[in-house]
C-alpha positions, 0 to 999 in steps of 0.5 A: 624110318620107312614111315618117315620116308613115305611121309617125306615123299608125299611132302615132296610131291606137294612141294614140287608137283611131281614125285621125287626121283630119290627118297626123301626123309621128313624133318625129324626131331632126332635125325640119325647121325651121318651127313648123308641122312642129315642132308635128306632131313635138311632137304625136306626142311628146305623144301617145306621152308620154300613152300611156306615162304612162297605161300606167305609171300614174304616181301619185307626185309627182316631185321637182325639184332645183336647186343653186347654188354661189358660185364662189370669188374671183368670186362667180359663181353656177353653177346646176346642174340635172340635167346642165345649168349656168346662170351667174348673175352681177352687173353690173360695177358690183356686183362682178360680171363680167356673165357671166350674167343676175341672178336676177330676170332669170332668173325672167322668162326662166323665165316666158317660156320656160315660156309659150312651151313651153306655147303650143307644147304646146297648139297641137300638142294643139289642132291650131292652126297656128303659123308663129312664136312669141315671148313677151316678159316684163317687170317693175318693180324699183326699185334702192332698194326696201326702203331708207329712204324706199322701204320700201313698194316691193317688193324683188321684181320686180312688175307682171309682164306678158307679150306673145305675138307669134304668126304664125298662119293660125288665127282669133281664136277659136282663138287666144283658145282657145289663150291661155286654155288656156295660162294654165290649164296653164302651171306657172310662170305658175300658180306666180307667180299663186298663193300658195306655201309656201317653207321653208328651213334652214341647215346648217353645213358639216362639222357636224350642227348646223342653224341 
């Protein structure tokens, strides 16, 4: 561990031009458990990533992609993102097998995951120690939304709220600073609170015709 710390200090000097006031762990393939040590690993990776981005002078927007196919006979939705797969399914009472969460539940999971990750990133960047972190997200969705008598009820999850459970020796002012920074920089949080433009088209398989 001592050699790792020494290497990380050298990396910090190269990245910032000045010596870090606190020890910094280099990125390791198998970091020790515990968020405080992980945040040191995360900070080293963050500094290295920033340095690489600045050196490469990235100016182009990245294209993100996801693709979902309904499996034959079961209707299970297999979401493919890069080399990863996520199953989305309906509950047993809606012609499903309950093999995975429904899409609205995945959306809440995506928000909780993104908030958790950005809390980790910003805690590492701001050098705010965390011992534990958990983000719970909840929302309302009425089963009869949009049906007669419920036309004014949103068909989408609404009244979204989140609660962050943190264990940290940091003071309230530092935790407040962390929270405010996360809300400014969390991509999915800002995606949901700001109006978006979504376009779509339908293409018939084996035909150039577009509907």
